[in-house]
Backbone bond lengths (Angstrom), bond angles and torsions (degrees), N, CA, C in turn:
res aa  C-N    CA-C-N  psi(-1)  N-CA   C-N-CA  omega(-1)  CA-C   N-CA-C  phi
1 M - - - 1.431 - - 1.538 106.05 -
2 Q 1.268 115.02 129.21 1.522 121.78 -177.83 1.550 112.76 -92.79
3 I 1.308 118.50 15.23 1.432 120.94 173.15 1.522 108.14 -86.42
4 S 1.360 117.41 113.15 1.426 117.70 -172.02 1.536 107.45 -149.80
5 S 1.353 113.62 -176.81 1.463 119.63 178.29 1.553 106.50 -122.43
6 F 1.323 114.25 117.66 1.474 121.74 -179.78 1.530 106.88 -82.54
7 K 1.333 115.92 100.42 1.492 122.11 -167.93 1.420 117.30 -93.20
8 K 1.347 120.98 -16.74 1.481 121.18 -175.95 1.475 110.26 -147.44
9 L 1.326 115.62 145.31 1.429 123.54 178.77 1.513 111.30 -105.30
10 N 1.302 117.65 141.38 1.459 123.80 177.25 1.518 109.77 -65.22
11 P 1.339 118.80 121.22 1.534 119.16 -177.25 1.517 110.19 -59.21
12 Q 1.283 119.13 -27.73 1.491 118.61 -179.63 1.544 109.40 -68.67
13 L 1.336 115.97 -34.68 1.479 116.53 178.63 1.520 110.54 -68.85
14 I 1.325 118.01 -35.68 1.439 122.23 176.06 1.505 111.37 -63.53
15 E 1.353 115.50 -46.66 1.451 121.76 -178.70 1.572 110.86 -59.50
16 E 1.393 114.10 -42.68 1.493 117.44 -177.00 1.530 109.25 -71.57
17 A 1.338 120.32 -37.99 1.384 120.36 -179.30 1.526 114.09 -66.63
18 V 1.336 114.68 -38.24 1.444 121.18 178.92 1.524 110.28 -69.83
19 R 1.359 116.25 -37.25 1.477 118.20 -179.90 1.540 110.09 -63.97
20 R 1.337 114.79 -43.29 1.475 120.61 179.19 1.591 109.47 -60.85
21 A 1.322 115.31 -42.87 1.444 119.46 -178.19 1.580 113.11 -66.57
22 L 1.345 113.14 -39.02 1.473 118.81 176.34 1.500 110.46 -66.63
23 D 1.302 117.01 -43.59 1.493 121.53 -179.62 1.588 106.86 -58.02
24 E 1.346 115.60 -42.52 1.441 119.80 -175.32 1.564 110.73 -68.23
25 D 1.376 115.08 -40.21 1.421 120.40 -171.80 1.519 114.26 -86.00
26 V 1.312 113.92 -48.12 1.514 119.59 -176.50 1.517 111.62 -83.84
27 G 1.311 116.87 -36.15 1.482 119.03 176.86 1.511 112.05 62.93
28 S 1.294 116.72 -128.46 1.424 122.62 177.01 1.504 116.13 -80.25
29 G 1.350 116.31 -4.24 1.430 121.85 177.31 1.533 112.93 147.69
30 D 1.349 114.88 154.12 1.432 121.32 -179.87 1.563 108.10 -85.00
31 A 1.371 113.72 99.25 1.454 118.60 -170.82 1.541 111.49 -64.08
32 T 1.379 115.85 -41.39 1.447 118.14 -176.84 1.540 110.97 -64.76
33 T 1.312 114.97 -47.79 1.442 119.42 -178.10 1.553 112.80 -63.26
34 A 1.314 115.49 -41.92 1.438 120.32 179.56 1.543 112.00 -62.73
35 A 1.357 112.00 -32.63 1.506 113.28 -177.67 1.549 112.07 -80.88
36 L 1.297 115.39 -27.24 1.504 116.81 -170.70 1.524 115.38 -107.73
37 V 1.356 117.80 -26.41 1.481 119.09 -173.56 1.551 111.02 -103.29
38 P 1.297 116.80 123.33 1.459 118.82 177.12 1.525 110.53 -61.21
39 P 1.335 116.81 139.59 1.516 119.11 179.55 1.506 114.45 -53.34
40 E 1.354 117.64 -33.01 1.458 119.28 -173.85 1.544 111.70 -84.24
41 S 1.336 118.73 -3.40 1.468 121.71 -177.24 1.513 111.77 -64.57
42 Q 1.392 116.32 133.13 1.478 123.48 176.95 1.554 107.03 -117.72
43 S 1.331 114.57 146.53 1.462 117.66 178.86 1.557 109.84 -147.09
44 K 1.374 114.18 166.69 1.425 122.93 172.32 1.522 108.12 -126.91
45 A 1.267 118.19 140.30 1.406 123.04 179.89 1.515 112.66 -148.40
46 A 1.296 117.39 163.84 1.513 121.48 178.24 1.532 109.25 -136.14
47 M 1.345 113.91 142.10 1.466 118.99 170.80 1.515 107.87 -89.29
48 V 1.359 113.16 124.27 1.485 119.58 -169.81 1.599 105.92 -122.99
49 A 1.374 107.83 138.76 1.512 113.57 177.38 1.506 107.37 -77.73
50 R 1.298 117.37 130.44 1.471 124.24 177.42 1.529 111.36 -91.81
51 E 1.337 114.93 -5.47 1.514 119.31 178.88 1.520 105.90 -152.84
52 P 1.328 121.06 165.84 1.432 121.81 177.42 1.539 107.37 -66.41
53 L 1.300 118.14 141.44 1.481 118.51 -178.11 1.511 108.63 -158.63
54 V 1.340 113.40 165.17 1.536 120.37 167.26 1.456 104.50 -102.67
55 V 1.321 115.90 122.73 1.452 121.10 -176.06 1.522 114.67 -77.50
56 C 1.303 118.23 141.17 1.460 124.79 176.93 1.485 108.76 -158.28
57 G 1.330 117.74 134.12 1.453 120.66 173.94 1.524 110.71 110.56
58 L 1.284 119.84 18.25 1.466 121.53 -177.44 1.530 111.94 -62.81
59 A 1.344 117.47 -35.98 1.431 122.85 -178.24 1.503 110.14 -67.42
60 F 1.352 121.65 -32.03 1.407 123.40 175.44 1.527 111.48 -67.81
61 S 1.311 116.71 -43.27 1.453 121.20 177.16 1.494 112.42 -61.04
62 Q 1.348 116.41 -45.02 1.383 120.59 178.18 1.546 111.86 -61.75
63 E 1.301 115.41 -43.22 1.464 122.14 -179.12 1.545 111.95 -62.05
64 A 1.352 115.81 -37.21 1.457 118.82 -177.74 1.608 107.70 -64.39
65 Y 1.252 116.03 -42.81 1.486 120.01 -179.03 1.559 109.73 -68.17
66 R 1.309 119.17 -37.85 1.414 125.02 179.76 1.519 109.26 -64.07
67 Q 1.341 118.56 -45.58 1.445 121.42 -177.10 1.527 112.68 -68.26
68 L 1.342 117.29 -35.00 1.466 123.81 179.91 1.504 107.26 -71.51
69 D 1.261 120.42 -44.97 1.470 121.50 178.36 1.519 107.99 -165.25
70 N 1.342 115.53 110.93 1.427 117.55 -176.90 1.528 117.75 -72.10
71 S 1.364 114.23 3.24 1.443 116.50 174.11 1.513 110.60 -84.87
72 I 1.355 118.86 -13.86 1.427 121.07 176.90 1.551 109.36 -64.13
73 Q 1.271 114.49 133.10 1.480 122.23 176.03 1.488 109.94 -95.59
74 V 1.349 116.73 124.45 1.472 122.76 -179.58 1.549 107.73 -115.24
75 T 1.264 116.26 123.64 1.449 121.87 175.76 1.558 110.16 -113.69
76 L 1.332 116.09 115.25 1.441 119.08 179.77 1.531 108.65 -82.61
77 L 1.339 116.26 134.39 1.471 121.01 -177.59 1.541 113.19 -108.75
78 C 1.334 112.78 4.25 1.496 119.73 176.03 1.498 109.56 -157.62
79 K 1.312 119.99 -175.42 1.370 122.02 175.85 1.520 111.02 -131.16
80 D 1.367 117.82 160.85 1.435 121.29 176.67 1.502 111.63 -54.66
81 G 1.327 117.13 132.52 1.424 122.24 -179.81 1.524 112.64 100.34
82 D 1.329 118.03 -12.24 1.490 120.80 177.81 1.505 109.59 -71.89
83 L 1.382 115.73 141.10 1.431 119.79 168.65 1.483 109.82 -87.79
84 M 1.333 115.73 124.83 1.467 119.17 -173.90 1.560 107.96 -117.66
85 E 1.318 114.61 140.78 1.430 118.27 177.71 1.471 114.92 -85.04
86 K 1.314 119.55 163.67 1.402 122.50 178.35 1.514 111.67 -61.21
87 G 1.357 117.88 131.40 1.430 121.63 -177.67 1.520 113.49 97.11
88 S 1.349 117.01 -10.39 1.474 119.87 -177.90 1.539 110.65 -75.34
89 A 1.314 116.31 143.30 1.423 121.64 175.61 1.505 108.05 -85.97
90 L 1.319 117.05 134.01 1.435 120.34 -179.96 1.606 111.57 -97.51
91 L 1.290 116.17 -35.65 1.434 119.45 176.07 1.529 107.62 -156.55
92 E 1.300 114.81 161.70 1.458 123.08 175.74 1.498 111.87 -123.99
93 V 1.302 118.87 143.21 1.420 124.60 177.97 1.510 110.60 -126.95
94 S 1.311 116.53 145.76 1.469 122.51 174.41 1.511 109.46 -143.90
95 G 1.324 117.01 141.03 1.446 121.58 176.90 1.482 110.20 147.82
96 P 1.324 117.65 -158.07 1.498 123.43 -176.90 1.505 112.25 -52.28
97 T 1.292 118.70 123.32 1.467 124.47 -174.88 1.528 108.90 -60.54
98 G 1.320 119.26 -45.86 1.396 123.50 -177.66 1.578 113.63 -54.99
99 A 1.343 114.15 -48.87 1.476 119.16 178.20 1.504 112.38 -62.88
100 I 1.377 116.78 -43.80 1.440 120.79 175.94 1.531 113.18 -55.22
101 L 1.293 117.86 -44.22 1.445 123.32 176.81 1.514 114.05 -66.65
102 S 1.303 114.46 -42.43 1.495 117.70 -177.93 1.529 111.78 -67.25
103 A 1.309 118.16 -32.19 1.460 122.73 -176.79 1.515 112.57 -86.90
104 E 1.373 116.00 -10.70 1.461 119.41 -173.01 1.489 116.63 -53.06
105 R 1.332 117.56 -52.65 1.427 120.19 -176.36 1.471 116.14 -67.85
106 V 1.323 118.74 -40.00 1.447 119.45 176.22 1.570 109.48 -65.94
107 S 1.246 117.38 -44.95 1.514 120.22 177.99 1.488 109.70 -57.94
108 L 1.339 119.47 -44.59 1.440 122.63 -179.87 1.479 111.98 -68.31
109 N 1.274 119.81 -40.68 1.500 123.23 -178.58 1.510 111.13 -55.99
110 F 1.284 116.61 -50.06 1.495 122.04 178.85 1.551 111.72 -59.88
111 L 1.349 111.51 -47.96 1.454 120.04 -174.76 1.497 113.44 -66.58
112 Q 1.368 113.53 -45.03 1.499 118.85 179.04 1.539 111.67 -66.04
113 R 1.255 115.78 -46.24 1.465 119.67 -178.02 1.520 113.37 -63.47
114 L 1.263 118.03 -50.72 1.483 123.26 -174.07 1.534 107.65 -74.07
115 S 1.340 119.92 -36.72 1.485 121.49 172.65 1.518 109.64 -61.73
116 G 1.333 118.54 -37.57 1.454 120.24 179.90 1.547 111.52 -64.53
117 V 1.287 118.82 -37.76 1.417 122.11 175.44 1.521 112.04 -65.42
118 A 1.375 114.75 -45.85 1.423 119.68 176.92 1.508 114.43 -61.01
119 T 1.340 114.48 -37.63 1.451 119.52 -177.14 1.532 113.47 -70.78
120 I 1.319 116.34 -44.03 1.464 118.63 -179.78 1.548 109.94 -67.97
121 T 1.369 113.99 -33.99 1.487 118.25 178.28 1.502 110.98 -62.41
122 R 1.348 116.84 -44.56 1.487 120.71 175.88 1.454 114.21 -57.76
123 L 1.357 118.38 -34.54 1.460 119.25 178.78 1.546 109.89 -65.86
124 F 1.347 117.53 -42.83 1.418 118.86 177.39 1.579 112.19 -65.47
125 V 1.285 115.59 -42.07 1.443 118.27 179.64 1.570 110.52 -59.38
126 N 1.340 111.78 -44.13 1.480 116.53 -179.87 1.554 111.89 -60.56
127 E 1.342 117.20 -37.14 1.469 122.66 -176.01 1.509 110.96 -65.82
128 V 1.352 118.50 -23.96 1.490 116.89 -178.87 1.516 111.63 -110.11
129 A 1.340 116.04 16.55 1.475 119.14 177.77 1.481 111.67 -58.44
130 G 1.337 115.59 137.08 1.463 121.16 -179.08 1.533 112.66 94.94
131 T 1.306 118.28 -10.97 1.452 118.15 174.64 1.558 108.38 -103.51
132 K 1.344 117.21 173.95 1.467 119.93 -178.37 1.548 112.34 -83.88
133 V 1.341 117.04 -11.39 1.410 122.24 -170.31 1.487 114.36 -64.61
134 K 1.290 120.04 146.20 1.488 126.64 173.46 1.499 109.27 -111.94
135 I 1.350 117.55 131.52 1.487 121.93 176.33 1.507 107.95 -81.72
136 L 1.308 114.94 135.06 1.491 121.81 178.11 1.479 110.94 -119.46
137 D 1.353 115.79 153.52 1.490 122.86 169.86 1.521 110.41 -88.07
138 T 1.279 116.53 -173.34 1.463 123.08 -179.29 1.526 107.29 -135.79
139 R 1.349 116.63 -174.42 1.459 124.07 173.22 1.492 113.15 -85.22
140 K 1.342 119.38 4.15 1.442 123.46 -178.25 1.551 111.43 -81.15
141 T 1.332 113.31 67.72 1.483 120.80 -176.39 1.534 110.68 -117.33
142 L 1.330 117.23 164.67 1.417 121.04 176.75 1.578 108.91 -65.20
143 P 1.289 116.24 131.29 1.503 117.83 176.43 1.531 110.34 -50.65
144 G 1.322 113.52 127.54 1.451 119.51 177.43 1.520 115.30 88.07
145 W 1.346 113.99 -8.68 1.444 119.99 -176.41 1.541 113.60 -110.97
146 R 1.308 115.01 4.17 1.518 117.75 -171.96 1.480 113.94 -52.71
147 L 1.305 117.79 -50.41 1.459 119.65 -178.91 1.557 112.41 -59.81
148 F 1.358 113.14 -41.37 1.449 116.99 -178.90 1.518 109.74 -65.99
149 E 1.357 120.54 -45.00 1.393 121.84 -176.85 1.540 112.62 -71.42
150 K 1.283 117.65 -35.73 1.450 119.76 176.49 1.583 109.72 -68.20
151 Y 1.268 117.51 -33.40 1.481 121.48 172.64 1.543 109.47 -61.82
152 A 1.316 114.81 -45.67 1.479 119.15 179.53 1.514 111.95 -61.47
153 V 1.395 117.61 -37.25 1.423 119.43 175.95 1.470 111.02 -61.06
154 T 1.266 122.54 -40.57 1.489 123.37 -179.47 1.492 107.45 -71.28
155 C 1.318 123.25 -28.65 1.418 122.02 173.94 1.527 112.95 -68.49
156 G 1.289 114.14 -25.41 1.481 118.77 173.52 1.537 114.90 -84.77
157 G 1.329 115.83 -3.38 1.492 118.90 172.03 1.480 115.47 101.30
158 A 1.403 117.96 7.41 1.457 119.72 -179.39 1.576 107.12 -102.76
159 K 1.335 114.11 -176.48 1.451 119.52 -179.18 1.485 110.76 -114.22
160 N 1.286 119.21 162.37 1.500 126.12 177.85 1.506 111.15 -92.83
161 H 1.303 116.10 132.51 1.490 120.86 167.83 1.543 102.39 -79.93
162 R 1.379 115.14 -166.98 1.422 119.18 -179.45 1.555 113.27 -52.75
163 M 1.330 117.96 145.45 1.420 120.31 -179.47 1.554 112.42 -74.05
164 G 1.348 113.75 -30.69 1.507 119.24 -177.91 1.544 107.50 -163.91
165 L 1.339 112.62 -164.70 1.458 119.00 -177.03 1.521 110.95 -78.42
166 H 1.305 119.06 -5.78 1.448 122.50 -170.15 1.496 113.75 -93.75
167 D 1.349 122.34 -19.76 1.403 123.48 -166.01 1.526 116.25 -111.82
168 M 1.360 115.01 7.86 1.435 118.34 178.29 1.525 106.83 -167.90
169 I 1.280 118.32 149.99 1.471 125.46 176.25 1.552 105.35 -91.98
170 L 1.357 115.32 127.17 1.477 119.78 173.28 1.520 106.23 -135.20
171 I 1.360 113.22 103.15 1.477 120.25 -178.55 1.520 109.96 -86.73
172 K 1.374 115.10 112.10 1.419 118.87 -175.21 1.556 110.60 -107.48
173 D 1.343 115.89 -179.22 1.487 117.06 -170.60 1.525 110.71 -64.76
174 N 1.338 118.59 -34.10 1.464 119.69 -179.29 1.517 109.82 -68.40
175 H 1.350 118.03 -33.81 1.444 119.51 176.78 1.534 111.08 -63.43
176 L 1.348 114.90 -42.99 1.412 121.24 178.39 1.560 112.62 -64.63
177 A 1.296 114.96 -37.95 1.423 120.29 178.21 1.523 112.51 -63.08
178 S 1.333 115.20 -27.81 1.488 120.35 -179.74 1.551 109.98 -73.37
179 L 1.343 116.90 -18.48 1.437 122.08 -177.63 1.548 109.13 -97.37
180 H 1.309 118.66 46.91 1.466 123.42 -172.39 1.518 110.32 -63.69
181 E 1.335 116.89 -20.86 1.484 119.92 -179.38 1.505 110.26 -78.92
182 A 1.288 119.19 -11.46 1.469 121.31 -172.73 1.528 114.30 -81.04
183 G 1.318 115.77 -4.50 1.471 119.26 177.01 1.531 112.33 80.53
184 P 1.304 119.78 -160.45 1.486 123.80 -171.07 1.550 111.63 -70.14
185 N 1.263 119.11 -17.34 1.494 120.11 -178.84 1.509 109.66 -121.11
186 A 1.380 115.10 71.56 1.454 120.03 -178.86 1.535 108.36 -74.95
187 I 1.323 118.49 -18.53 1.467 121.48 -178.34 1.595 110.03 -60.42
188 A 1.280 114.67 -48.72 1.507 120.21 179.00 1.500 110.90 -52.59
189 K 1.319 115.73 -50.26 1.475 118.63 -179.46 1.504 112.97 -64.28
190 A 1.334 115.71 -42.10 1.457 120.73 179.56 1.530 112.83 -61.46
191 V 1.344 115.73 -44.53 1.468 119.13 -179.83 1.570 109.10 -65.25
192 A 1.324 116.42 -41.30 1.486 119.57 -176.97 1.550 107.47 -65.79
193 R 1.344 119.79 -43.62 1.467 118.98 177.24 1.482 111.20 -61.11
194 A 1.313 115.66 -43.03 1.484 118.40 -179.63 1.500 114.10 -61.92
195 R 1.324 117.39 -41.50 1.402 121.55 177.15 1.515 114.06 -64.97
196 S 1.367 115.99 -36.08 1.396 123.05 -179.26 1.516 110.53 -69.39
197 S 1.337 118.06 -42.56 1.495 123.99 -178.43 1.497 114.06 -76.60
198 H 1.390 115.39 -37.98 1.433 118.37 -175.50 1.571 109.13 -136.55
199 P 1.367 116.55 73.89 1.468 120.56 -174.71 1.501 114.71 -60.68
200 Y 1.328 117.07 -19.85 1.474 119.18 -172.66 1.508 111.81 -98.77
201 L 1.363 118.24 -1.41 1.460 119.82 -179.43 1.514 109.99 -99.41
202 K 1.317 116.45 144.80 1.416 122.40 172.12 1.531 111.10 -66.70
203 V 1.287 116.56 148.31 1.488 121.31 -178.02 1.490 111.39 -117.75
204 E 1.316 116.79 123.20 1.480 123.07 176.79 1.495 107.40 -114.92
205 V 1.348 117.89 143.63 1.436 123.74 -177.99 1.532 107.21 -126.15
206 E 1.325 116.34 129.84 1.477 121.74 174.33 1.536 108.51 -80.39
207 A 1.358 112.87 132.05 1.511 116.17 179.14 1.487 107.85 -127.47
208 D 1.331 117.50 133.00 1.410 124.39 175.05 1.539 115.74 -96.90
209 T 1.319 113.44 -17.71 1.501 121.00 -178.15 1.468 109.13 -134.95
210 L 1.352 113.04 168.30 1.466 118.60 176.10 1.503 111.84 -72.13
211 E 1.353 117.90 -25.14 1.414 122.69 174.22 1.554 110.49 -64.12
212 Q 1.248 116.69 -43.59 1.408 123.64 175.55 1.570 113.07 -64.31
213 V 1.315 115.36 -37.66 1.464 121.53 173.50 1.495 110.74 -54.96
214 E 1.359 115.42 -50.28 1.458 122.16 -176.21 1.499 108.82 -66.63
215 Q 1.343 119.01 -37.29 1.504 119.37 177.77 1.516 112.01 -66.42
216 A 1.338 115.45 -35.96 1.477 119.87 178.50 1.506 113.44 -67.97
217 I 1.336 114.85 -36.17 1.476 120.45 175.26 1.534 108.35 -63.87
218 E 1.328 116.99 -50.52 1.496 122.02 -177.34 1.537 111.12 -61.26
219 A 1.383 115.40 -32.33 1.441 119.69 179.86 1.522 112.70 -76.58
220 G 1.295 115.95 -14.64 1.539 119.32 -179.32 1.473 115.03 89.07
221 A 1.332 118.39 28.14 1.463 119.69 176.33 1.540 110.71 -62.27
222 D 1.317 114.92 146.29 1.493 119.64 175.66 1.513 109.92 -80.08
223 I 1.294 116.29 -38.40 1.438 119.61 -177.50 1.546 106.99 -137.46
224 I 1.339 113.16 145.75 1.486 119.31 175.66 1.494 107.97 -119.96
225 L 1.337 115.52 126.68 1.437 121.92 176.05 1.591 109.56 -91.92
226 L 1.308 113.42 115.84 1.471 119.86 178.58 1.515 109.20 -86.89
227 D 1.352 115.68 101.79 1.513 117.92 -167.86 1.524 108.97 -94.75
228 N 1.351 115.54 119.35 1.432 124.14 172.26 1.514 111.68 54.09
229 M 1.316 118.97 37.37 1.483 120.96 175.13 1.510 108.70 -88.40
230 T 1.356 113.46 157.31 1.455 120.36 171.84 1.503 108.93 -70.19
231 N 1.363 116.77 161.68 1.397 122.05 174.26 1.519 112.46 -58.47
232 E 1.333 117.14 -39.56 1.459 123.55 178.90 1.499 111.24 -60.73
233 T 1.338 116.48 -45.94 1.470 122.07 -179.18 1.570 109.12 -67.77
234 M 1.300 117.65 -38.95 1.448 120.27 177.72 1.496 112.84 -63.57
235 T 1.339 116.67 -39.08 1.435 120.14 176.58 1.560 112.67 -61.90
236 K 1.365 113.73 -38.44 1.457 118.40 176.59 1.521 109.06 -66.63
237 A 1.322 119.85 -37.58 1.456 124.86 -178.57 1.531 109.35 -62.74
238 V 1.336 115.17 -42.94 1.459 121.74 179.04 1.551 109.96 -58.78
239 K 1.275 114.66 -47.07 1.483 120.55 -179.88 1.498 110.82 -66.90
240 M 1.299 118.17 -36.50 1.462 121.96 178.44 1.491 112.74 -65.20
241 V 1.346 115.24 -45.39 1.459 122.65 -172.60 1.542 109.46 -71.27
242 K 1.331 117.96 -40.14 1.471 121.12 176.01 1.515 112.82 57.38
243 G 1.362 119.64 34.21 1.419 122.47 174.81 1.523 112.42 85.10
244 R 1.326 119.22 2.83 1.463 119.12 -179.54 1.521 114.45 -73.82
245 A 1.249 115.40 -16.79 1.500 123.50 175.10 1.484 107.65 -147.70
246 L 1.341 114.34 161.54 1.475 120.31 172.08 1.499 108.36 -83.05
247 L 1.314 117.95 149.48 1.467 122.07 179.63 1.477 113.87 -123.08
248 E 1.346 113.94 129.06 1.456 122.27 178.92 1.472 111.92 -115.57
249 A 1.291 118.25 129.73 1.509 123.74 179.59 1.526 106.11 -96.24
250 S 1.323 116.25 140.69 1.458 121.59 -179.53 1.494 109.30 -153.65
251 G 1.395 111.99 150.67 1.457 117.69 175.57 1.509 114.72 112.38
252 G 1.293 117.41 108.91 1.480 119.67 174.80 1.459 115.22 64.55
253 V 1.303 120.99 29.11 1.446 125.15 177.63 1.481 112.13 -76.79
254 N 1.325 117.54 130.36 1.468 119.42 171.10 1.493 110.50 -141.40
255 L 1.359 117.30 -178.07 1.407 119.02 -175.39 1.537 115.78 -65.17
256 K 1.313 116.82 -23.28 1.456 120.32 179.66 1.551 108.26 -80.84
257 T 1.268 120.08 -31.15 1.492 122.02 -176.39 1.498 116.98 -97.60
258 V 1.268 118.10 -18.61 1.490 121.57 -168.37 1.582 110.85 -63.56
259 R 1.350 116.75 -36.26 1.481 116.56 179.54 1.510 112.80 -63.54
260 G 1.336 115.19 -43.98 1.464 118.22 -176.72 1.517 109.60 -66.25
261 I 1.373 118.38 -36.15 1.440 120.73 177.01 1.503 108.37 -65.47
262 A 1.317 121.98 -42.31 1.469 123.73 -179.42 1.497 110.84 -58.79
263 E 1.341 117.28 -34.22 1.456 122.44 -173.91 1.509 112.57 -78.21
264 T 1.299 118.54 -6.86 1.481 123.56 174.15 1.517 110.17 -70.40
265 G 1.310 117.56 -24.10 1.477 121.29 179.50 1.476 114.49 105.06
266 V 1.374 120.26 5.36 1.423 121.26 176.52 1.539 112.67 -64.68
267 D 1.295 114.50 162.40 1.501 116.82 -177.05 1.527 112.64 -89.04
268 F 1.342 115.63 -32.65 1.437 119.76 -176.10 1.540 110.27 -136.27
269 I 1.315 115.58 154.04 1.455 120.93 173.44 1.606 104.64 -132.20
270 S 1.300 116.66 117.93 1.459 119.36 178.96 1.507 109.08 -93.74
271 V 1.353 116.64 135.84 1.442 122.30 -173.08 1.500 109.91 -130.15
272 G 1.339 118.93 103.48 1.445 120.54 179.15 1.504 114.36 -66.06
273 A 1.339 115.95 -26.27 1.467 120.71 179.80 1.511 112.59 -62.24
274 L 1.303 120.18 -20.23 1.468 119.05 -179.37 1.523 111.12 -56.55
275 T 1.334 115.21 -32.99 1.454 118.83 -175.63 1.587 110.13 -115.99
276 H 1.306 117.84 -45.25 1.482 118.28 -175.03 1.485 113.46 -70.05
277 S 1.342 117.80 -25.36 1.467 118.51 -174.66 1.557 112.63 -124.29
278 A 1.272 118.42 16.14 1.460 118.85 -176.61 1.530 109.65 -77.89
279 P 1.372 118.32 122.16 1.421 120.66 178.42 1.523 110.54 -78.10
280 S 1.312 116.40 143.47 1.478 119.67 174.29 1.517 110.21 -63.75
281 V 1.320 116.72 137.79 1.456 119.58 176.66 1.506 111.81 -79.26
282 D 1.336 114.90 166.22 1.493 120.52 -176.51 1.524 108.70 -95.57
283 I 1.291 113.82 112.48 1.503 124.74 174.59 1.447 108.90 -131.87
284 G 1.347 117.20 137.30 1.464 122.76 -176.77 1.545 110.23 -127.25
285 L 1.330 114.93 154.15 1.451 121.11 173.69 1.509 107.71 -100.51
286 D 1.292 116.78 118.52 1.475 122.74 -176.79 1.501 109.83 -113.40
287 F 1.372 113.77 116.35 1.499 119.08 175.63 1.486 111.17 -72.99
288 K 1.334 117.64 144.80 1.426 123.78 -179.94 1.495 109.12 -97.60
């Protein structure tokens, strides 16, 4: 089963991502800081939450300062996954003023974006508290940021769906449409072909109707994705399946609807909004 929690990021990936961001932002040099700040100037500053948030991305912020000037001292005051109140300091920095200023935007960009994903994820997780359901992310991530955003999802308390197209079979409506020669039950042929080609991968089938749910069960699918079904229909699907496969609800999920979906008895609810619609949270760098 490829439903998991991506708990740790490779430090080399963080280093490379930060280097690219600094190259993009600083370029040949920070003209404003070079013109205004004396080279010998030293400062202390803190990154402060301007709103309640779930923090994520501290290692990126720390790495931005390290790459600009490794004499900067960074003190972390919390850890990824912590719920921080408005006004809380997340980290403190001290050292050359110029380097602190030059790294500020890159450091904040990573921290604000990833904390935004973690924060909205926590809201969804809290909405389904007390039910058996697990909140999942999707592949609707920023290109090149998938590992980072899926890590942020786990910091928010949810689980990761497949990392990409390579680690799980997910037979969707367009795949079935391509099997037009298979007749009315393309699901059976699709599952059989998937099992034959990739016997060690879990197989999930998207179903739009209860008829397709029954076909997916008979075909031996491990997971059935209930796509854009009403709560009433999903409740019927749960009773129909009787534990013979895991059930994932998907489509149009938001904070107002997620609790009702969870109460149908499905196992998972996938939420694209965790990544594609997460707003960056408000964090600022305050000099002391």
